[in-house]
C-alpha positions, 0 to 999 in steps of 0.5 A: 470414117464411121458414126462413132468417130463423129460421136467422139468428136462431139463428145470432146467438144461437149466435155472439153477434156479428153478423159471426160469425153472418153468416159462419156463414150465408155472407152479409154482415153487412148482409144478416143485419141487414136480414133480421132487421129484416124479421123484426122488422117482420113480427112487430111486435116488437123481437127484438134489442138493438142498440148499437155491437155485439150486446147480447142479445135482448129478452124478446120475442126470447128467446121468439121464439128458443125458437119458432125453435129448435122450428120449425127442429128440426121442419123438419130432422126433416121432411127427415130423415123424408123421407130415411128414407122413401127408405131413408137418413138425412141431415142433421146429428146434434148430439151433446154429450159430457161430457169424459173419458167411458169410452164412445168414440163414434167406432165408433158414428159410423163405423157410422152413417156407413157405413150412411148416408153422407150423415150429418154430425156435430157433437160438443160437449164440455159439462158434464152440466148443459149437455147436459141444458139443450141437449137440452131446448131442441133444441140437441142431438139426443143427449147422452152424459152421467151419469145422476144428475141425469136426469129420466126424465119428460123424457128417454129414456136407455140406460145404458152400462158403469160408468166405472172409472178409471186413472192415465195416465202416461209411463213415461219420467218415472214408474214404478209396480210395484203394479197396481192402484194405491191412492188413497193412493199418488196423493196424493204424485204431481203430478196434472193434473185436469179443472177442478172442477165437471166430473162426472169431477173431482167423482168423483175428489174424492169418491174421495179425500175418502171415504178421508180423503185431501186432494189439491192438483193440480199442474194443473187445466184444462177441456181434455182435450188440455192434460191429454194434453200435460202427461202427454206432457211428464212434467209430471204424471200424470192420472186418466183413464177406464178403458178409454180410447182416450186412451193409444192416441193416444201409444204410449208412454203407459201407463194403469194401473188404480186400485183401487176407482175409479169415477164417482159415477153411470153413464154413458148415452146421452140423448135428449129424450122430447118432440117434436120429436126427430129420426129421427137420434137414434132411429137412434143409439139403435137402433145402441147397442141393437144393440151390447148 
């Protein structure tokens, strides 16, 4: 057994396709299949359910997969610790971010990159539930998410500023005199919102319901860039975090505050409490603390 076989196993789980997993690992599909069969032979277990295509993992495969992730996390952590002992950090920081958060992670990543030029970053847009699950299973190093469902026995966290809300619109298509805007005025507008189930959308729905207001959005999507495209085209307005860097993406867009508008829970940077956890995650935590 070697570390590459475990990487191939994890890649197959992430891609759910033999060919795509092989491409991720920069090998051919026959080589990937052969190395996984060698791993099965060594463990004397069938790990992968095979048919005409990938059909999932066997129960034993799921258990081995969990260990493979832990071993790879420990391996990566060892590399990071060795680099830290040499005076720098290297490797890949995996960060999960909820859509439409008021915290812009880019200045933080820029500072980390300046301090440690060998760092690489993987950003994933995920729901708050997915972030906690992937932190727990070592698929993420850090999460930027809401804290209402956090178990402090499992996770460390740093609270960030409260997320307030504003209305993003194109002044060529919409004009507003009052500032801040009132929720009852928004009901009459064509609104584009994140899909139901996302925390930011749940907070928007709560703000309407708590005022006895009923809302039927014109557009619902799970992609932030589609919301921006809809606002830019004049199709609709959108409720966005305030402050937000989204309006800066188009100099013509405006973001106007909404009265008494905030999310149901505070936002926070989250890291798993148990080992293994990476030096990269700890360095990021320290960088956020330095900003306070």
